[in-house]
KENUNU-34390 format. One record per residue (C-alpha): y, x, z; residue in three letters. Coordinates in pm, 1 decimal. Example, Ala and Ser with C-alpha at 12.3 -4.5 7.8 and 13.67 -1.06 7.14 Angstrom:
BEGIN
PT,yy,xx,zz,res
PT,-450.0,1230.0,780.0,ALA $
PT,-106.0,1367.0,714.0,SER $
***
This chain:
BEGIN
PT,yy,xx,zz,res
PT,0.0,0.0,0.0,MET $
PT,359.6,116.1,-41.8,PRO $
PT,567.3,253.0,238.2,GLN $
PT,538.8,63.7,566.3,ASP $
PT,914.4,18.5,592.7,VAL $
PT,916.3,-130.5,940.4,GLN $
PT,688.1,133.9,1088.5,LYS $
PT,881.2,420.1,930.8,LEU $
PT,1216.8,270.4,1030.1,ARG $
PT,1098.9,245.9,1390.3,GLN $
PT,992.9,610.6,1385.3,THR $
PT,1308.7,742.7,1222.5,LEU $
PT,1533.8,543.6,1454.2,SER $
PT,1391.0,700.0,1771.1,ILE $
PT,1615.4,1008.3,1752.6,SER $
PT,1925.7,1089.8,1546.6,PRO $
PT,1781.5,1428.4,1451.6,VAL $
PT,1434.2,1523.0,1332.6,ILE $
PT,1359.9,1892.4,1389.2,PRO $
PT,1225.6,2043.7,1066.7,VAL $
PT,980.7,2305.7,1187.8,ILE $
PT,841.2,2604.4,998.2,VAL $
PT,586.5,2764.4,1228.2,ILE $
PT,389.7,3084.7,1176.7,ASP $
PT,208.4,3096.9,1510.7,ASP $
PT,25.8,2786.6,1627.4,ALA $
PT,13.9,2931.8,1980.1,ALA $
PT,379.7,2838.8,2029.5,ILE $
PT,343.7,2488.7,1886.8,ALA $
PT,284.5,2311.8,2214.2,ARG $
PT,562.0,2474.6,2423.3,PRO $
PT,803.3,2427.5,2134.2,LEU $
PT,716.6,2059.4,2109.0,ALA $
PT,743.7,2021.7,2485.6,GLU $
PT,1094.5,2170.4,2480.0,ALA $
PT,1207.4,1945.0,2195.2,LEU $
PT,1063.1,1631.7,2355.7,VAL $
PT,1213.1,1724.0,2693.6,ALA $
PT,1549.3,1746.7,2517.4,GLY $
PT,1509.7,1398.8,2373.6,GLY $
PT,1384.8,1477.1,2022.5,LEU $
PT,1044.6,1311.4,2003.7,ARG $
PT,1000.3,1287.1,1626.4,VAL $
PT,896.1,1626.2,1486.2,LEU $
PT,833.5,1736.5,1128.9,GLU $
PT,607.6,2038.3,1075.6,VAL $
PT,635.4,2166.5,720.6,THR $
PT,315.2,2262.3,540.5,LEU $
PT,456.9,2598.0,433.8,ARG $
PT,243.4,2821.5,654.0,THR $
PT,-123.8,2865.4,733.6,GLU $
PT,-54.4,2767.6,1093.7,ALA $
PT,105.0,2432.9,1007.5,ALA $
PT,-195.1,2199.6,1034.6,LEU $
PT,-314.1,2352.0,1361.0,ARG $
PT,43.5,2330.2,1489.9,ALA $
PT,50.4,1957.9,1409.1,ILE $
PT,-271.9,1909.5,1604.3,SER $
PT,-133.1,2098.3,1904.6,GLU $
PT,202.6,1921.5,1901.3,MET $
PT,32.1,1583.6,1876.2,ALA $
PT,-115.9,1649.3,2223.4,LYS $
PT,230.1,1656.6,2381.9,VAL $
PT,306.9,1327.8,2559.6,PRO $
PT,582.1,1138.8,2380.8,GLY $
PT,572.5,1348.8,2064.6,ALA $
PT,550.0,1178.3,1725.9,ILE $
PT,446.0,1448.1,1482.2,VAL $
PT,460.9,1433.8,1104.6,GLY $
PT,387.1,1673.7,821.6,SER $
PT,656.2,1797.8,586.1,GLY $
PT,666.7,1955.0,239.0,THR $
PT,377.5,1727.4,139.7,VAL $
PT,329.1,1759.2,-235.3,ARG $
PT,-16.9,1625.6,-319.8,ASN $
PT,-305.7,1403.6,-214.2,ALA $
PT,-501.0,1692.8,-60.8,LEU $
PT,-216.7,1774.0,175.8,GLN $
PT,-193.5,1406.7,267.1,MET $
PT,-558.1,1402.8,368.5,GLY $
PT,-517.8,1721.6,569.5,HIS $
PT,-211.6,1573.2,740.4,SER $
PT,-403.9,1266.5,851.5,VAL $
PT,-695.4,1478.8,973.4,ASP $
PT,-455.3,1695.9,1176.8,ALA $
PT,-314.8,1391.8,1354.3,GLY $
PT,13.6,1347.4,1170.1,ALA $
PT,173.4,1005.5,1215.8,GLN $
PT,399.7,1024.8,912.0,PHE $
PT,453.5,1246.0,606.4,MET $
PT,765.3,1383.6,439.4,VAL $
PT,793.6,1513.7,83.8,SER $
PT,1071.3,1705.9,-94.3,PRO $
PT,1022.1,1483.8,-399.5,GLY $
PT,889.9,1151.1,-520.1,ALA $
PT,665.6,1198.2,-820.9,SER $
PT,474.9,888.3,-938.2,PRO $
PT,142.1,1058.0,-863.8,ARG $
PT,252.0,1140.9,-509.9,LEU $
PT,367.8,784.9,-443.3,LEU $
PT,37.5,650.7,-575.0,GLU $
PT,-159.8,893.0,-356.8,ALA $
PT,26.5,769.1,-49.1,ALA $
PT,-119.6,422.5,-107.9,ASP $
PT,-455.6,550.8,16.4,ALA $
PT,-327.0,647.2,360.3,HIS $
PT,-231.0,437.2,659.9,ALA $
PT,51.2,663.0,777.2,ILE $
PT,387.1,622.9,600.4,PRO $
PT,547.3,863.8,355.9,LEU $
PT,916.3,953.8,344.1,LEU $
PT,965.7,1076.6,-13.9,PRO $
PT,1256.8,1294.6,-115.2,GLY $
PT,1513.8,1216.3,-384.3,ILE $
PT,1816.9,1391.2,-528.0,ALA $
PT,1966.1,1137.4,-771.1,THR $
PT,2029.2,761.9,-801.9,PRO $
PT,1762.8,741.4,-1072.8,THR $
PT,1503.3,896.3,-843.0,GLU $
PT,1607.5,661.9,-561.8,ALA $
PT,1575.0,360.2,-792.5,MET $
PT,1233.1,477.9,-911.8,THR $
PT,1109.8,515.5,-552.9,ALA $
PT,1250.6,172.3,-469.0,ALA $
PT,1057.1,24.0,-760.1,GLU $
PT,743.0,160.6,-591.1,HIS $
PT,835.8,-18.4,-268.2,GLY $
PT,1016.0,264.8,-88.3,TYR $
PT,1334.1,171.2,97.6,GLN $
PT,1347.5,473.3,329.7,MET $
PT,1411.1,801.8,149.3,LEU $
PT,1484.6,1163.9,225.4,LYS $
PT,1797.7,1301.8,54.7,PHE $
PT,1719.1,1664.9,-22.8,PHE $
PT,1863.2,1926.6,-36.8,PRO $
PT,2154.5,1737.6,114.6,ALA $
PT,2429.4,1997.6,140.3,GLU $
PT,2347.0,2161.2,-193.2,ALA $
PT,2371.0,1819.3,-360.5,LEU $
PT,2717.8,1741.5,-230.6,GLY $
PT,2659.3,1638.9,127.3,GLY $
PT,2777.2,1329.5,310.5,ALA $
PT,3031.1,1231.4,45.6,LYS $
PT,2748.4,1178.7,-205.0,VAL $
PT,2550.1,954.5,28.5,LEU $
PT,2868.2,763.1,105.4,LYS $
PT,2900.1,697.8,-267.5,ALA $
PT,2537.5,578.8,-282.8,TYR $
PT,2591.0,308.4,-19.4,ALA $
PT,2753.1,51.1,-248.5,SER $
PT,2527.3,68.5,-557.3,PRO $
PT,2208.3,126.8,-351.6,LEU $
PT,2264.7,-104.6,-52.9,PRO $
PT,1894.0,-163.3,13.0,ASP $
PT,1807.5,204.5,60.8,ILE $
PT,1835.6,401.4,385.1,THR $
PT,1839.0,780.5,389.8,PHE $
PT,1737.5,1073.6,605.9,CYS $
PT,1936.5,1367.5,465.0,PRO $
PT,1787.2,1713.1,512.2,THR $
PT,1883.6,2059.5,395.0,GLY $
PT,2166.7,2281.9,512.0,GLY $
PT,2272.4,2047.8,792.4,ILE $
PT,2400.8,2180.8,1124.4,ASP $
PT,2530.8,2011.6,1438.5,ALA $
PT,2882.3,1963.5,1299.8,ALA $
PT,2772.9,1835.1,960.0,LYS $
PT,2518.2,1603.4,1120.4,ALA $
PT,2800.5,1395.8,1266.2,LYS $
PT,2941.0,1326.6,917.7,ASP $
PT,2605.6,1202.3,792.7,TYR $
PT,2528.0,994.3,1100.4,LEU $
PT,2861.2,815.0,1063.2,ALA $
PT,2742.6,664.1,732.3,LEU $
PT,2592.6,312.8,733.9,PRO $
PT,2305.8,413.1,502.7,ASN $
PT,2187.0,708.0,715.8,VAL $
PT,1930.8,649.6,991.7,ILE $
PT,1884.0,1012.3,1101.6,CYS $
PT,1910.7,1368.4,974.2,VAL $
PT,1662.0,1651.5,948.3,GLY $
PT,1755.9,1999.4,1062.1,GLY $
PT,1639.2,2328.0,1204.2,SER $
PT,1951.3,2442.5,1388.5,TRP $
PT,1792.7,2320.7,1713.3,ILE $
PT,1540.8,2604.7,1691.2,MET $
PT,1728.6,2932.5,1624.6,PRO $
PT,1507.1,3216.1,1506.8,ALA $
PT,1599.6,3436.5,1801.9,ASP $
PT,1519.9,3158.2,2048.6,ALA $
PT,1176.5,3117.8,1891.5,ILE $
PT,1120.0,3493.3,1893.7,GLN $
PT,1221.6,3522.2,2259.1,ASN $
PT,1028.0,3209.6,2359.3,ARG $
PT,1353.2,3073.4,2499.3,ASP $
PT,1231.8,2716.0,2542.5,TRP $
PT,1516.9,2625.8,2779.9,LYS $
PT,1773.2,2709.4,2512.8,ARG $
PT,1586.3,2499.1,2260.8,ILE $
PT,1564.4,2214.2,2510.0,GLU $
PT,1941.3,2234.1,2563.1,THR $
PT,2010.8,2228.8,2188.2,LEU $
PT,1770.0,1937.6,2150.2,ALA $
PT,1949.5,1746.2,2425.3,ARG $
PT,2282.4,1800.0,2249.4,GLU $
PT,2133.8,1682.0,1919.6,ALA $
PT,1970.1,1378.0,2077.0,SER $
PT,2310.7,1273.2,2204.4,GLY $
PT,2461.1,1244.0,1856.0,LEU $
PT,2558.0,889.8,1766.9,LYS $
PT,2427.0,694.5,1467.8,VAL $
PT,2661.8,434.5,1320.9,LYS $
***
């Protein structure tokens, strides 16, 4: 079936920011998730860009309160692996017809990515009303999504790509944005130093951002 709009909307509305996580060492997955959840960011996206990603999803899914999804999902095989790892949703950088068809076979929802009005309309024709806008800043940022609101009133976006704490506020002020994706909550040096308190503090700041 096409995207479960209600289920995905409920998930994306839990927190204003979804941490987009690229993880190389699954051993840090659980403490990282615990820090993010403690800071108020319960919805976590682990990108399938590393060998540790699927194990990291499984570990993060054990954290009470965490809702873990897979990111950078590009094909049916990765969808199956995501489900097996315990992912509760999937995120893709694009929205190819084959990918949207493959999502029909899985119970967990997909958030496909788009970059143009034509791509958004195509995804909507497949039943998708919740879309990722990617790469957001490279495509023109909040002013582009503001322009989309009138001609595409039935579509809600989660912009991701190049967004920081300051820019997040501009996106979250738009009526067609439900949340943003970002990695600024997890600075590389904080990860390297296992500074979970710092990450928890940044997560708490991000969780306090207001959605219009």
